PLY file of the C-alpha trace (Angstrom):
ply
format ascii 1.0
element vertex 256
property float x
property float y
property float z
element edge 255
property int vertex1
property int vertex2
end_header
-16.71 -34.53 -94.80
-14.49 -33.30 -97.66
-15.99 -33.35 -101.11
-14.52 -36.20 -103.19
-11.93 -34.89 -105.65
-13.90 -36.04 -108.69
-17.06 -34.34 -107.44
-15.17 -31.09 -106.87
-13.74 -31.27 -110.39
-17.21 -31.78 -111.86
-18.58 -28.83 -109.83
-15.74 -26.60 -111.04
-16.34 -27.59 -114.67
-20.08 -26.97 -114.29
-19.50 -23.51 -112.83
-16.99 -22.59 -115.54
-19.56 -23.62 -118.15
-22.01 -21.23 -116.46
-19.41 -18.50 -116.89
-19.46 -19.17 -120.62
-16.13 -21.00 -120.84
-15.32 -24.17 -122.69
-13.48 -26.58 -120.40
-11.29 -29.61 -120.86
-9.44 -31.75 -118.37
-5.67 -31.84 -118.76
-4.25 -35.38 -118.62
-1.59 -35.95 -116.00
1.86 -36.38 -117.53
4.79 -38.12 -115.86
7.56 -35.71 -114.82
5.57 -32.72 -116.13
3.74 -29.95 -114.32
0.32 -29.26 -115.81
-2.92 -27.63 -114.61
-6.03 -29.67 -113.86
-8.24 -27.78 -116.31
-7.83 -25.66 -119.39
-10.62 -23.26 -120.36
-11.28 -21.09 -123.38
-13.54 -18.05 -123.60
-13.39 -16.27 -126.94
-9.73 -15.47 -127.58
-8.77 -16.02 -123.93
-7.19 -19.16 -122.47
-7.18 -20.08 -118.78
-5.06 -22.68 -116.98
-6.77 -23.67 -113.72
-5.25 -25.65 -110.87
-7.75 -27.15 -108.42
-6.97 -27.44 -104.70
-9.00 -28.54 -101.68
-8.33 -27.30 -98.15
-9.92 -29.33 -95.36
-9.71 -27.46 -92.05
-11.02 -30.54 -90.22
-7.62 -32.15 -90.79
-5.94 -29.24 -89.02
-8.26 -29.54 -86.03
-7.86 -33.33 -86.00
-4.07 -33.07 -85.89
-4.24 -30.68 -82.93
-6.69 -32.76 -80.91
-4.89 -36.04 -81.60
-1.76 -34.59 -80.02
-3.53 -33.97 -76.70
-4.82 -36.24 -73.90
-8.21 -37.93 -74.11
-11.38 -37.08 -72.16
-10.78 -33.34 -72.30
-12.33 -30.45 -74.12
-10.25 -27.89 -75.95
-10.87 -24.43 -77.31
-8.49 -24.15 -80.24
-7.61 -20.68 -81.62
-7.09 -20.14 -85.33
-5.87 -16.98 -87.02
-7.41 -15.39 -90.09
-4.11 -14.55 -91.75
-1.50 -16.48 -93.70
-0.32 -19.83 -92.34
2.04 -22.56 -93.48
-0.73 -24.89 -94.70
-2.18 -22.29 -97.05
1.29 -21.32 -98.26
1.92 -24.94 -99.19
-1.33 -25.24 -101.17
-0.70 -22.05 -103.14
2.98 -22.81 -103.69
2.13 -26.17 -105.23
-0.47 -24.57 -107.51
2.00 -21.89 -108.63
4.54 -24.58 -109.53
1.93 -26.42 -111.57
1.14 -23.25 -113.55
4.69 -21.94 -113.94
5.30 -23.22 -117.48
2.10 -21.92 -119.06
2.29 -19.62 -122.07
2.70 -15.92 -121.31
-0.69 -15.18 -122.88
-2.53 -17.73 -120.70
-4.36 -16.57 -117.58
-3.24 -18.69 -114.60
-5.80 -19.35 -111.88
-5.67 -21.36 -108.66
-9.04 -22.55 -107.38
-9.13 -23.32 -103.64
-12.19 -25.12 -102.29
-12.53 -24.64 -98.50
-14.10 -27.49 -96.53
-14.53 -28.49 -92.92
-16.08 -27.39 -89.66
-15.68 -23.65 -90.34
-15.34 -23.32 -94.09
-16.64 -19.75 -94.10
-13.81 -18.49 -91.88
-11.39 -20.70 -93.78
-12.48 -19.07 -97.04
-11.73 -15.68 -95.48
-8.32 -16.86 -94.30
-7.33 -18.13 -97.75
-8.30 -14.79 -99.28
-6.30 -12.94 -96.62
-3.29 -15.16 -97.28
-3.38 -14.49 -101.02
-3.64 -10.74 -100.43
-1.42 -10.47 -97.34
-4.31 -8.82 -95.50
-4.24 -7.48 -91.97
-7.12 -6.01 -89.97
-6.54 -2.40 -88.87
-8.71 -0.10 -86.79
-8.87 3.68 -87.10
-8.82 5.01 -83.56
-9.77 8.48 -84.74
-13.06 7.69 -86.52
-15.15 5.95 -83.95
-13.45 2.62 -84.44
-13.91 1.96 -88.14
-12.00 -1.14 -89.19
-10.29 -1.81 -92.51
-8.66 -4.68 -94.31
-5.18 -3.57 -95.34
-3.95 -5.68 -98.23
-0.25 -6.51 -98.69
0.41 -5.44 -95.11
2.06 -8.81 -94.53
3.62 -11.50 -96.66
1.27 -12.42 -99.50
1.00 -15.29 -101.94
-0.07 -12.98 -104.75
3.12 -10.95 -104.42
5.38 -13.97 -104.05
3.85 -15.70 -107.08
3.04 -12.64 -109.15
4.67 -14.23 -112.21
2.66 -17.46 -111.85
-0.77 -16.42 -110.52
-3.13 -13.97 -112.18
-6.15 -14.77 -110.04
-7.68 -17.15 -107.54
-11.15 -18.54 -107.09
-11.87 -19.26 -103.43
-15.04 -21.23 -102.76
-17.04 -23.24 -100.25
-20.14 -25.38 -100.53
-23.19 -23.68 -99.01
-25.52 -26.64 -99.55
-25.87 -29.55 -101.93
-26.74 -27.34 -104.89
-24.93 -24.06 -104.21
-21.32 -22.89 -104.00
-20.20 -19.54 -102.61
-17.22 -18.23 -104.55
-15.08 -15.16 -105.12
-12.62 -14.37 -107.91
-9.60 -12.48 -106.57
-7.55 -10.54 -109.13
-3.81 -10.33 -108.48
-2.91 -6.62 -108.83
0.79 -7.52 -109.11
0.36 -9.76 -112.15
1.58 -8.40 -115.48
-1.71 -9.67 -116.99
-3.79 -7.78 -114.43
-5.26 -5.27 -116.89
-6.17 -7.88 -119.50
-7.81 -10.07 -116.88
-10.02 -7.22 -115.64
-11.29 -6.83 -119.22
-11.77 -10.57 -119.74
-14.99 -12.46 -120.40
-14.51 -14.41 -117.14
-14.60 -11.28 -114.99
-17.56 -9.94 -116.96
-19.46 -13.22 -116.59
-18.86 -13.59 -112.87
-20.06 -10.06 -112.20
-18.88 -7.37 -109.76
-20.42 -8.89 -106.62
-18.14 -11.93 -106.77
-14.97 -10.21 -108.03
-12.39 -8.94 -105.54
-10.46 -6.11 -107.23
-8.51 -4.46 -104.42
-7.38 -1.55 -106.60
-11.00 -0.64 -107.30
-11.89 -1.14 -103.64
-9.08 1.18 -102.54
-10.27 3.85 -104.97
-13.70 3.60 -103.33
-12.11 3.81 -99.83
-13.35 0.29 -99.05
-9.89 -1.05 -98.16
-6.28 0.02 -97.65
-3.19 -1.12 -99.57
0.38 -1.14 -98.25
2.20 -0.46 -101.54
5.64 0.01 -100.03
9.03 -1.68 -100.37
9.45 -2.22 -96.62
10.18 -5.76 -95.36
6.90 -7.24 -94.20
8.64 -8.66 -91.14
8.85 -5.06 -89.83
5.16 -4.64 -88.99
5.71 -1.35 -87.15
7.37 0.25 -90.17
4.62 -0.94 -92.52
1.98 0.37 -90.11
3.69 3.77 -89.99
3.73 3.86 -93.79
0.01 3.10 -94.03
-0.81 5.66 -91.34
1.04 8.36 -93.29
-0.38 7.31 -96.67
-4.00 7.60 -95.54
-3.54 10.13 -92.71
-5.35 7.81 -90.29
-4.64 6.90 -86.67
-4.41 3.17 -87.36
-3.64 0.25 -85.07
-3.46 -3.47 -85.73
-6.59 -5.39 -84.83
-5.94 -9.07 -84.05
-8.86 -11.21 -85.20
-9.17 -14.84 -84.13
-11.61 -17.69 -84.60
-12.01 -20.65 -82.28
-12.88 -24.31 -82.72
-14.20 -26.28 -79.77
-13.58 -30.04 -79.54
-14.10 -32.85 -77.05
-11.79 -35.85 -77.30
-13.13 -38.99 -75.63
0 1
1 2
2 3
3 4
4 5
5 6
6 7
7 8
8 9
9 10
10 11
11 12
12 13
13 14
14 15
15 16
16 17
17 18
18 19
19 20
20 21
21 22
22 23
23 24
24 25
25 26
26 27
27 28
28 29
29 30
30 31
31 32
32 33
33 34
34 35
35 36
36 37
37 38
38 39
39 40
40 41
41 42
42 43
43 44
44 45
45 46
46 47
47 48
48 49
49 50
50 51
51 52
52 53
53 54
54 55
55 56
56 57
57 58
58 59
59 60
60 61
61 62
62 63
63 64
64 65
65 66
66 67
67 68
68 69
69 70
70 71
71 72
72 73
73 74
74 75
75 76
76 77
77 78
78 79
79 80
80 81
81 82
82 83
83 84
84 85
85 86
86 87
87 88
88 89
89 90
90 91
91 92
92 93
93 94
94 95
95 96
96 97
97 98
98 99
99 100
100 101
101 102
102 103
103 104
104 105
105 106
106 107
107 108
108 109
109 110
110 111
111 112
112 113
113 114
114 115
115 116
116 117
117 118
118 119
119 120
120 121
121 122
122 123
123 124
124 125
125 126
126 127
127 128
128 129
129 130
130 131
131 132
132 133
133 134
134 135
135 136
136 137
137 138
138 139
139 140
140 141
141 142
142 143
143 144
144 145
145 146
146 147
147 148
148 149
149 150
150 151
151 152
152 153
153 154
154 155
155 156
156 157
157 158
158 159
159 160
160 161
161 162
162 163
163 164
164 165
165 166
166 167
167 168
168 169
169 170
170 171
171 172
172 173
173 174
174 175
175 176
176 177
177 178
178 179
179 180
180 181
181 182
182 183
183 184
184 185
185 186
186 187
187 188
188 189
189 190
190 191
191 192
192 193
193 194
194 195
195 196
196 197
197 198
198 199
199 200
200 201
201 202
202 203
203 204
204 205
205 206
206 207
207 208
208 209
209 210
210 211
211 212
212 213
213 214
214 215
215 216
216 217
217 218
218 219
219 220
220 221
221 222
222 223
223 224
224 225
225 226
226 227
227 228
228 229
229 230
230 231
231 232
232 233
233 234
234 235
235 236
236 237
237 238
238 239
239 240
240 241
241 242
242 243
243 244
244 245
245 246
246 247
247 248
248 249
249 250
250 251
251 252
252 253
253 254
254 255
């Protein structure tokens, strides 16, 4: 069952307090776009838009469209989809009018039958990530960020970071803070108290990961609809014999 919205808001506020931030709720204003929360840490201000993504609704919609008394094995991708695009687009619009000095963060809470995979898919959508395999190194696989269309690139003026989370149990939340490398506030955010408080294990900084050869980045101007051209660029950049590696997850249902 999805976490009630008020409970999610309280959990987010509690976690932000643990990160050393002061937090206040932002009242909803008619005909105005505002974030859900505003946080302060030292001289830094954060505008945070809270979103919940319930993958059970996706599965329910698919099964309701089929006949009864059957079982289905439903495939789901781990890359960007229309539902995630809609969530992030709405958050970006809510944060668009914030001051230039304010860090703008979307927080996506993943819920449902497979929230762990869903958390991975949201991260891949934000970063435009694609799985690639190096056929010349015994099959080592990589995540290549910005290989495809990405929410961080599209909303680079509106989004500085994202927190992507899921509830592990009643008392614990698994979370990651993803830094948008295309944001103009990227450098300041990396030096912020929020990043320092969260710690390196929960921060996804793809530029640092690339420097450590932990991921690949397609930093080219090619249209992302031309996957073959982007793949050729990444092959040449890293001098690797790369191929795309489709990764799927499956949900099994029985409709009676």
